[in-house]
N, C-alpha and C positions, 0 to 999 in steps of 0.2 A: 472672326477668330478662326484660325486654321487648326483643324484637328490633326494631331500627329499620326503618321502612318503606323499601324500596329506592328508592322514588321521592320520598321526603320526604312531609311532611304539613303542613297549615296551621300547626301548632304548631312544626314543625321543618323548614322548607323546605330543599331541597338546591340547591346551586349547583355546576355543573361548568364548569371552565375548562381552557384549554391554556396551557402556558408554554413559551417557546422561547428559545434562546440561540445566537448565531453569533459566533465569534471566529476569529482567525488566530494561528498559532503557527509557530515555526521547526521544520523537520522534525528527527527524531531519527536516521533511517536513510536510506541511499541503496542501491538495488539495481541491480546491473548484470548483464547476461547476456553471456557470451562463447561464441561458436560457432566451433569449429575444424573445418576441412575438409581432406580428402585425396582425391586422385583418381589412379588408375593403372590400367594394363592388367591387372595381376595382383592378385587379391583379397588374398592374404597380404601383399603389399607395401603395398597401400592400408591395410590394417588396422594394420600395423606403423607406418606414417607417422602414422596418426591417433592411435595410442597414444602415440607419442613427442611429438606436438604437444600432446596433452591433458595429459601429464605436465609439459611445459614451462609451459603456462598455469597449471596447478595449483600448481607450485612458485613461480611469480611471485606468485600471489595469497597463498600462505601465507607468503611472505617478508615481508609487511607485518604479521605478528603479530596483535596484538589489534585492530588497525584493521579487519580482516576478521572480523566477529563470527559469520558463518555462511557456509559454503561447501558446495555440493552439486553432484553430477554427474548430469545427465539421462541419458536413454537413448542408447546408441550405435547408430548406423544405418549399415549398409553396403549399398548398393543397386547391383545390376548394371545397366548400360546396354546394351541390345541394339542390335546393328547394324541400321540402317534398310535395308540391302541384303542380299541373299542369303537363303537358306532356312535354316530351323531356328532354334534358340535360340543364335545366335552372340553372345557377350558382347563388346562393344566396349571397355568400361572399367568400373571400379567407383568409386562415389562413397561417401564416408564422412563423417559429421558427428557431433560430440559437443558438447553444450551444458552450460556451467558457469554457475551462478548464485551470486552473492556479495552479501552484505549488509554494508555498511560503516557504522560509527558515527563514524569520524573523517574528516570532510570535508576536512581539511587535506592528506591524501594522495590524495584521490580523483582530482584532475586528473592527477597524475603517473602513477598506476596505470592510468587509462583510456588515456592515450597510449602507455604501454609495452605494454599489451595489444594495442592497435590496430596497433602497430609489428611484431607477430609475423606470420610468414608465413601466408597463407591464414586470416585471422582476421576475424570480424565481432564488433563490440562494440555492444550496445544498452543504452540507459539514459542517465543514471540516472533511476530512478523514486523519488520522495521520499515519505516517510510518517512518521507518528508511531508510537511504541511503543504497544502496547495499554494499558499502565499510565501513559501520559504524564499529567502534572499538567494539561495542557490539557483532557483529557476530563473530569477531575474538576471543573475550574473551569467548564466549559460546563454540566455537570449542575447545579452549584450555582446558576449564573445562571438556568437554566431554572426551577428551583424558585422562586427569588425573583420571576421574572416571573409565574409562576402565582399566587403570593400577592398580588402587586401588582394583577393583573387582578381577582382575586376581591374584594379590598378596594374597588376602584373600582366594581364592580357593586353591592356591598353599600351603598356610600355613595350610589350613585344611587337605591337603594331606601329610603334613610334609615335604614339599620340597620347592623349589624356582623357579622363572622364569629363563629360560635360554636365550631366544632371542625372539624378535618380528619378526614374519614372514609375517604379513599382517595387514594393517590398512585401513578401508573403511569408507568414509563419507556417511552415509546412510540417513540423514535427517537434514535439516536446515530450519529456518523460522525466521520471518514471511514472507509471500509473499508481494511484493510491493503493497501498498495501499489496505490492506485487508478490508473486510466489517466490519467496526467498527462503533462506535458512529457517527451519522450524524444528521444534522438538516436542515430544509428547511425554507426559509424566503420569505415572500411576500413583495411586494413594499409598502412603507408607503404612506399615503395620506396627511400627514401634511406638511406644508411648511418648518418648521424649521428642520434642519438636525438632525437625531436621534443620541443619544449618542452611543459611541462605545460599542459593546458587550464585556463582559468579558468571553473570551473563554479559558478554562483551557486545556492545552495539555494532551492528554490521553497517559499514559505510555504504552510502547509496550512490549509484551512478546516475548522473543527470546528463541528459542529451537535449540539445536544441538544434534546430535546423531551419534555415530561412532561404527563400529564393529571392533574388534581386535582379532588376533590369535597369540598365543605365543607357544613356545616350553618350556617344563618343564624339570628340572632335574628329572631323573627317581625316583619316590617315592618308599619307602620301605613299601609296603602294608602288 
């Protein structure tokens, strides 16, 4: 068996091209982050308040059932605040925070959930960050179009040389995107002070840009130059 020359030969010249595809698709998931805060003079009271508020936010998120596909709790932080006056390590107050992160696949409930979370006491809501699922058909379509683009380019080069493609010898996936939960449009909400529940926010999903890139190498029928 004869091993083909890696750089091609006059009898079997090689052609290397790149294929790209860019398209837009509706997002599959929205991620929000909820930060609950507590502050008090006593460390234990601050911790109890923080635990109660975290449980309140957690119960609100889980009340939406399957619309919340993933929910996780970040690290709990309780930090002493030292008094700027006086000697020694005199603690003036304690600050506590807990961050919850939730992924939603049902955008119909997103606006109502965000406003209800932001209406909680001492709460910060960040997001939403939009993204596609890793197995989204948009990624597959982008890869397919990138391969077609590589074949089209190769045929154009072969036609310019007055010849045709003979065989594909290599295909490489060189770049795909976007990354999960990229840094895109986001908003922050502070807790409301009114007793009446706030109206749901109208959150328009942000379309996602999908990019795929491949490298391809072909052999050509020897051109008559």
